[in-house]
BAZAZA-322258 format. One record per residue (C-alpha): x, y, z; residue in one letter. Coordinates in pm, 1 decimal. Example, Ala and Ser with C-alpha at 12.3 -4.5 7.8 and 13.67 -1.06 7.14 Angstrom:
PT        x        y        z res
PT   1230.0   -450.0    780.0   a
PT   1367.0   -106.0    714.0   s
END
This chain:
PT        x        y        z res
PT -11340.1  -7387.9   9746.8   x
PT -11092.9  -7124.3   9758.1   x
PT -10830.5  -7346.8   9779.1   x
PT -10961.9  -7602.5   9478.9   x
PT -11071.2  -7261.5   9267.4   x
PT -10717.2  -7142.3   9323.8   x
PT -10565.0  -7480.7   9203.1   x
PT -10793.2  -7493.4   8917.6   x
PT -10680.2  -7163.2   8778.9   x
PT -10374.1  -7227.1   8817.8   x
PT -10419.9  -7564.0   8667.7   x
PT -10550.1  -7391.8   8364.7   x
PT -10277.1  -7119.3   8341.2   x
PT -10004.7  -7409.3   8325.7   x
PT -10203.6  -7551.6   8059.3   x
PT -10239.3  -7245.6   7856.4   x
PT  -9882.9  -7163.4   7902.8   x
PT  -9796.3  -7538.5   7798.1   x
PT -10039.9  -7475.6   7465.6   x
PT  -9895.7  -7170.8   7391.5   x
PT  -9511.1  -7255.2   7410.1   x
PT  -9638.6  -7585.0   7176.0   x
PT  -9764.8  -7339.9   6912.5   x
PT  -9460.5  -7150.5   6940.1   x
PT  -9203.1  -7456.0   6906.3   x
PT  -9456.7  -7490.7   6602.7   x
PT  -9452.8  -7153.4   6466.3   x
PT  -9086.1  -7162.4   6452.5   x
PT  -9042.2  -7488.9   6206.7   x
PT  -9001.8  -7356.4   5849.3   x
PT  -9252.2  -7521.1   5656.3   x
PT  -9197.4  -7629.5   5317.7   x
PT  -9481.3  -7747.7   5077.3   x
PT  -9376.6  -7950.8   4775.1   x
PT  -9516.0  -8054.2   4509.4   x
PT  -9430.7  -8356.8   4172.3   x
PT  -9658.1  -8517.0   3935.7   x
PT  -9453.9  -8802.7   4058.1   x
PT  -9688.1  -9050.4   4244.5   x
PT  -9736.2  -9140.3   4626.0   x
PT  -9616.6  -9470.8   4573.2   x
PT  -9348.6  -9421.4   4336.2   x
PT  -8960.3  -9514.1   4467.3   x
PT  -8915.1  -9158.2   4430.3   x
PT  -9195.0  -9025.2   4613.8   x
PT  -9054.3  -9323.9   4895.4   x
PT  -8708.6  -9163.4   4877.0   x
PT  -8846.6  -8752.7   4869.2   x
PT  -8943.2  -8869.3   5168.1   x
PT  -8691.0  -9003.2   5368.5   x
PT  -8369.8  -8890.5   5255.4   x
PT  -8495.7  -8509.8   5203.7   x
PT  -8764.8  -8489.3   5455.8   x
PT  -8577.5  -8684.9   5669.0   x
PT  -8294.7  -8541.7   5696.8   x
PT  -8423.2  -8242.4   5745.1   x
PT  -8486.8  -8232.4   6135.8   x
PT  -8686.3  -8106.9   6350.7   x
PT  -8681.6  -7770.6   6277.1   x
PT  -8823.9  -7814.9   5935.9   x
PT  -9241.9  -7947.5   5828.5   x
PT  -9178.5  -8041.4   5529.6   x
PT  -9527.2  -8065.0   5292.8   x
PT  -9494.5  -8321.3   5003.3   x
PT  -9790.5  -8374.0   4764.6   x
PT  -9724.0  -8599.6   4505.2   x
PT  -9938.7  -8727.4   4139.8   x
PT  -9973.6  -8368.6   4023.4   x
PT -10252.6  -8381.8   4299.3   x
PT -10163.2  -8021.3   4425.6   x
PT -10017.0  -7855.8   4081.2   x
PT -10064.7  -7963.5   3723.8   x
PT  -9778.7  -8044.5   3559.7   x
PT  -9592.3  -7788.4   3423.9   x
PT  -9723.8  -7460.2   3674.2   x
PT  -9491.8  -7547.0   3962.1   x
PT  -9271.4  -7280.9   3813.1   x
PT  -9540.2  -7014.2   3895.2   x
PT  -9680.9  -7096.1   4198.0   x
PT  -9381.9  -7039.8   4314.6   x
PT  -9290.3  -6760.9   4182.8   x
PT  -9623.0  -6627.8   4322.4   x
PT  -9603.7  -6812.1   4655.9   x
PT  -9802.0  -7091.2   4653.5   x
PT  -9522.3  -7339.2   4680.8   x
PT  -9193.4  -7336.8   4826.4   x
PT  -9018.2  -7635.7   4627.3   x
PT  -9080.9  -7871.3   4364.2   x
PT  -8897.5  -8129.9   4106.6   x
PT  -8866.5  -7933.6   3794.1   x
PT  -8785.2  -8037.0   3420.0   x
PT  -8550.2  -7827.9   3256.0   x
PT  -8791.9  -7738.1   3021.9   x
PT  -8998.0  -7542.3   3265.0   x
PT  -8754.7  -7265.3   3311.9   x
PT  -8687.7  -7152.2   2947.8   x
PT  -8978.4  -6918.2   2850.0   x
PT  -8792.5  -6685.8   3110.2   x
PT  -8459.3  -6892.8   3106.2   x
PT  -8419.6  -6946.0   2752.2   x
PT  -8052.2  -6984.1   2740.4   x
PT  -8061.2  -7290.6   2994.3   x
PT  -8223.7  -7476.2   2670.7   x
PT  -7896.3  -7588.7   2603.1   x
PT  -7928.6  -7847.3   2897.8   x
PT  -8270.0  -8027.6   2706.4   x
PT  -8071.1  -8068.0   2403.9   x
PT  -8089.6  -8434.6   2321.4   x
PT  -7821.6  -8659.5   2264.4   x
PT  -7612.7  -8387.0   2490.8   x
PT  -7512.0  -8596.1   2776.0   x
PT  -7275.2  -8903.5   2637.6   x
PT  -7394.0  -9109.1   2919.6   x
PT  -7476.6  -9050.3   3289.3   x
PT  -7143.2  -9000.5   3389.2   x
PT  -7118.0  -8718.7   3179.7   x
PT  -7417.5  -8545.0   3280.2   x
PT  -7284.3  -8558.8   3637.1   x
PT  -6975.4  -8383.9   3537.7   x
PT  -7170.3  -8129.5   3363.0   x
PT  -7446.1  -8052.7   3695.1   x
PT  -7134.0  -8034.0   3928.2   x
PT  -7164.1  -7675.5   4021.0   x
PT  -6858.1  -7495.6   3787.3   x
PT  -6966.2  -7533.8   3453.3   x
PT  -7310.2  -7413.6   3556.9   x
PT  -7292.6  -7169.8   3801.9   x
PT  -7410.5  -6894.0   3596.6   x
PT  -7681.1  -7022.1   3398.9   x
PT  -7756.6  -7103.3   3755.6   x
PT  -7733.6  -6766.1   3881.5   x
PT  -7948.8  -6641.8   3605.2   x
PT  -8254.3  -6896.0   3675.1   x
PT  -8218.5  -6769.4   4047.5   x
PT  -8242.8  -6380.9   3894.2   x
PT  -8532.8  -6435.1   3613.7   x
PT  -8705.9  -6701.1   3715.0   x
PT  -8685.3  -6670.3   4093.3   x
PT  -8630.3  -7025.2   4207.5   x
PT  -8266.2  -7177.3   4358.5   x
PT  -8191.3  -7515.0   4190.0   x
PT  -8042.9  -7725.0   4445.8   x
PT  -7929.4  -8059.1   4330.5   x
PT  -8048.0  -8264.7   3953.2   x
PT  -8135.6  -8621.0   4069.6   x
PT  -8102.2  -8816.2   3806.2   x
PT  -8419.8  -9000.1   3721.4   x
PT  -8318.2  -9207.1   3439.4   x
PT  -8254.0  -9233.9   3070.5   x
PT  -8550.8  -9172.3   2817.5   x
PT  -8590.3  -9465.6   2538.5   x
PT  -8922.3  -9430.2   2297.7   x
PT  -9220.1  -9675.1   2408.3   x
PT  -9416.7  -9792.1   2176.5   x
PT  -9780.2  -9979.2   2039.9   x
PT  -9761.5 -10214.5   1768.7   x
PT  -9486.1 -10431.1   1642.6   x
PT  -9343.8 -10146.7   1357.0   x
PT  -8963.5 -10141.9   1408.3   x
PT  -8811.5  -9806.2   1424.5   x
PT  -8423.4  -9831.8   1374.5   x
PT  -8393.0  -9462.6   1233.4   x
PT  -8527.1  -9147.2   1238.3   x
PT  -8790.0  -9184.6    948.0   x
PT  -8918.7  -9503.5   1079.8   x
PT  -9112.8  -9246.7   1339.3   x
PT  -9299.8  -9039.8   1053.9   x
PT  -9646.8  -9033.6   1127.8   x
PT  -9621.8  -9173.0   1519.0   x
PT  -9811.7  -8983.9   1786.2   x
PT  -9527.2  -8947.4   2007.2   x
PT  -9661.2  -8823.4   2386.2   x
PT  -9439.4  -8575.4   2531.4   x
PT  -9498.1  -8333.4   2797.0   x
PT  -9613.7  -7994.3   2746.9   x
PT  -9401.6  -7668.9   2647.8   x
PT  -9237.8  -7543.5   2305.7   x
PT  -8843.4  -7725.7   2422.5   x
PT  -9060.7  -8111.2   2514.0   x
PT  -9205.8  -8077.2   2154.5   x
PT  -8932.9  -7983.5   2030.3   x
PT  -8778.4  -8294.8   2129.0   x
PT  -9015.9  -8553.8   2003.2   x
PT  -9022.7  -8306.3   1644.4   x
PT  -8650.1  -8398.9   1632.5   x
PT  -8656.2  -8740.2   1693.8   x
PT  -8842.1  -8790.4   1389.0   x
PT  -9196.5  -8833.5   1570.8   x
PT  -9521.1  -8616.7   1536.7   x
PT  -9556.1  -8478.7   1917.9   x
PT  -9878.8  -8494.2   2105.8   x
PT  -9871.3  -8297.8   2447.7   x
PT -10007.5  -8503.5   2706.5   x
PT -10016.5  -8489.1   3115.8   x
PT  -9771.6  -8715.1   3240.9   x
PT -10077.7  -8909.6   3421.2   x
PT -10316.8  -8951.7   3199.3   x
PT -10037.3  -9157.6   2938.9   x
PT -10149.8  -9463.2   3067.8   x
PT -10482.6  -9449.1   2957.0   x
PT -10372.1  -9276.9   2597.5   x
PT -10195.3  -9568.8   2516.9   x
PT -10464.9  -9771.7   2585.4   x
PT -10735.4  -9609.5   2396.1   x
PT -10502.3  -9523.2   2063.1   x
PT -10528.8  -9158.9   2182.6   x
PT -10121.7  -9145.1   2099.1   x
PT  -9865.3  -9411.7   1995.7   x
PT  -9561.1  -9376.8   2208.6   x
PT  -9441.7  -9214.8   2454.9   x
PT  -9074.5  -9154.2   2619.5   x
PT  -8955.3  -9235.1   2973.3   x
PT  -8689.3  -9404.9   3177.2   x
PT  -8721.3  -9697.7   3218.1   x
PT  -8777.5  -9710.9   3572.7   x
PT  -9073.7  -9459.2   3551.1   x
PT  -9242.5  -9696.2   3246.9   x
PT  -9242.4  -9961.3   3532.0   x
PT  -9397.5  -9813.1   3827.1   x
PT  -9659.8  -9629.7   3593.1   x
PT  -9729.6  -9943.9   3397.4   x
PT  -9690.7  -9849.2   3058.1   x
PT  -9547.2 -10224.0   2970.8   x
PT  -9935.6 -10299.2   3009.4   x
PT -10044.9 -10137.8   2725.3   x
PT  -9711.8 -10170.5   2511.2   x
PT  -9512.4 -10359.1   2302.4   x
PT  -9186.1 -10258.5   2234.1   x
PT  -8850.5 -10051.9   2415.4   x
PT  -8640.7  -9888.9   2147.4   x
PT  -8330.5  -9791.7   2338.5   x
PT  -8319.8  -9452.0   2178.3   x
PT  -8089.7  -9271.4   2527.2   x
PT  -8146.9  -8990.7   2383.5   x
PT  -8216.6  -8761.8   2694.9   x
PT  -7996.4  -8858.4   3051.2   x
PT  -8315.7  -8740.6   3222.0   x
PT  -8225.2  -8548.5   3555.8   x
PT  -8489.3  -8310.2   3732.3   x
PT  -8406.5  -7921.3   3918.7   x
PT  -8500.7  -7987.4   4274.8   x
PT  -8592.4  -7611.9   4329.5   x
PT  -8661.3  -7430.7   4635.2   x
PT  -8867.7  -6996.4   4558.8   x
PT  -8620.4  -6770.7   4645.8   x
PT  -8828.3  -6641.1   4876.1   x
PT  -8854.2  -6888.9   5078.5   x
PT  -8491.8  -6951.6   5035.2   x
PT  -8412.2  -6633.5   5128.1   x
PT  -8650.3  -6601.2   5444.5   x
PT  -8388.4  -6875.1   5639.6   x
PT  -8108.7  -6877.4   5874.0   x
PT  -7741.4  -6923.8   5680.0   x
PT  -7780.9  -7253.0   5895.2   x
PT  -8146.2  -7344.0   5787.1   x
PT  -8000.9  -7293.0   5417.9   x
PT  -7685.8  -7532.6   5475.2   x
PT  -7897.8  -7810.2   5641.4   x
PT  -8196.6  -7754.4   5304.1   x
PT  -7850.1  -7830.6   5060.4   x
PT  -7636.9  -8068.9   5219.9   x
PT  -8064.8  -8262.1   5236.1   x
PT  -8114.8  -8187.4   4881.8   x
PT  -7731.0  -8307.3   4806.4   x
PT  -7873.6  -8645.1   5004.4   x
PT  -8184.7  -8737.2   4786.0   x
PT  -7992.8  -8639.5   4479.7   x
PT  -7730.4  -8937.5   4581.3   x
PT  -7998.0  -9196.1   4663.5   x
PT  -8202.8  -9123.1   4408.9   x
PT  -7901.2  -9194.6   4185.0   x
PT  -7824.1  -9493.4   4318.8   x
PT  -8107.3  -9639.3   4301.0   x
PT  -8304.8  -9557.3   3954.7   x
PT  -7945.5  -9698.1   3837.7   x
PT  -7972.8  -9999.2   4024.0   x
PT  -8314.1 -10044.8   3849.7   x
PT  -8203.4  -9946.9   3472.4   x
PT  -7956.2 -10263.1   3527.8   x
PT  -8225.4 -10517.7   3581.7   x
PT  -8552.4 -10318.2   3429.3   x
PT  -8412.4 -10469.2   3033.0   x
PT  -8495.9 -10874.0   3168.4   x
PT  -8767.9 -10783.4   3318.5   x
PT  -8983.6 -10548.2   2989.5   x
PT  -8841.7 -10885.4   2820.5   x
PT  -9033.0 -11124.6   3089.2   x
PT  -9320.3 -10918.0   3011.5   x
PT  -9337.4 -10978.5   2645.3   x
PT  -9189.6 -10658.4   2548.8   x
PT  -8931.2 -10661.5   2248.8   x
PT  -8656.6 -10458.5   2383.6   x
PT  -8365.9 -10367.9   2136.6   x
PT  -8131.4 -10122.1   2007.5   x
PT  -8118.8  -9872.6   1715.5   x
PT  -7890.0  -9701.4   1531.3   x
PT  -7811.8  -9420.6   1787.2   x
PT  -7592.3  -9251.4   1524.9   x
PT  -7851.3  -9190.4   1291.2   x
PT  -8032.6  -9069.2   1599.5   x
PT  -7819.8  -8865.0   1722.8   x
PT  -7724.7  -8678.8   1383.5   x
PT  -8058.6  -8615.5   1263.4   x
PT  -8127.7  -8463.8   1678.2   x
PT  -7823.3  -8262.3   1666.3   x
PT  -7920.5  -8149.4   1333.1   x
PT  -8222.0  -8071.2   1466.6   x
PT  -8098.4  -7852.0   1708.6   x
PT  -7878.0  -7655.5   1573.6   x
PT  -8118.1  -7533.3   1292.6   x
PT  -8298.3  -7422.5   1521.7   x
PT  -8431.0  -7127.1   1728.2   x
PT  -8332.6  -7328.4   2046.2   x
PT  -7926.5  -7331.7   1931.6   x
PT  -7955.0  -6919.8   1902.3   x
PT  -8018.3  -6889.2   2315.6   x
PT  -7731.1  -7142.4   2402.3   x
PT  -7451.0  -6985.1   2675.9   x
PT  -7144.0  -6885.8   2410.8   x
PT  -6880.3  -7139.4   2434.4   x
PT  -7079.5  -7384.0   2705.6   x
PT  -7162.0  -7625.9   2458.4   x
PT  -6755.5  -7635.6   2423.4   x
PT  -6681.3  -7690.7   2749.5   x
PT  -6951.1  -7884.7   2807.2   x
PT  -6853.3  -8174.2   2498.9   x
PT  -6464.1  -8103.2   2668.1   x
PT  -6572.7  -8242.9   3025.7   x
END
């Protein structure tokens, strides 16, 4: 009996030590809680899990939440600043209230095409601006994955060839002053609405139109409740893949390097996939019965840029940055 008791006690002690060691290993992992408005089934979410989460390795515990199930669109930055969220895929307009200088990157027709956007978003041209984001908004921009070029997507058969044709059109834009101004500059009546509510808004007629890249139009099935896509190409859209500065500074230099590497890995994979989809989707939408055409883009570009020059937004642009961007 004494021998049995000794063995049982020894086994219990061994189990306790093993469990303690397992808990210690789990505790040593860096937890990264991430929030996004994009649905879980979207290719962007899949690539995030594979190319970022899968790249991190065993020392990290990556927990992504999709479809705005953890935080609503537009509230992620505040959650990161309060320590309630580690990472998010933000829009440039999310920074406007705290870092007004960033408004230049949300200017419609700022980028000529994808290649121009990628040159501008390379580290050097915007180094000072991202430093200001770190200091004022308390988040670090790790990468700027390309999510597609935004076009107009409408109900009805009214042809949209120039900004005047959008008069009175209820165009859904994300909430926030910067986003709303994009819709106004295009000539429409901007209407704030959450991304997850757009399909129903189009279906019921609460809105007449929405603007998103072609891949998002397909994944969210907006083509089922609209009749035409106008290839305005007004925004070469990219998101700011960010981490809170408090989380960033809590990591070792080696861990920071790994997170940065994996963020750029995700950016490269999403860029490639988005460009591939865009090359195929015009034919897809035409096959679904939508009319897809290009308007007078020069008329749109001139109208939009004049609106921006006369607005308060241009007053916040860092001196000389527009010239630097145009020269690239």
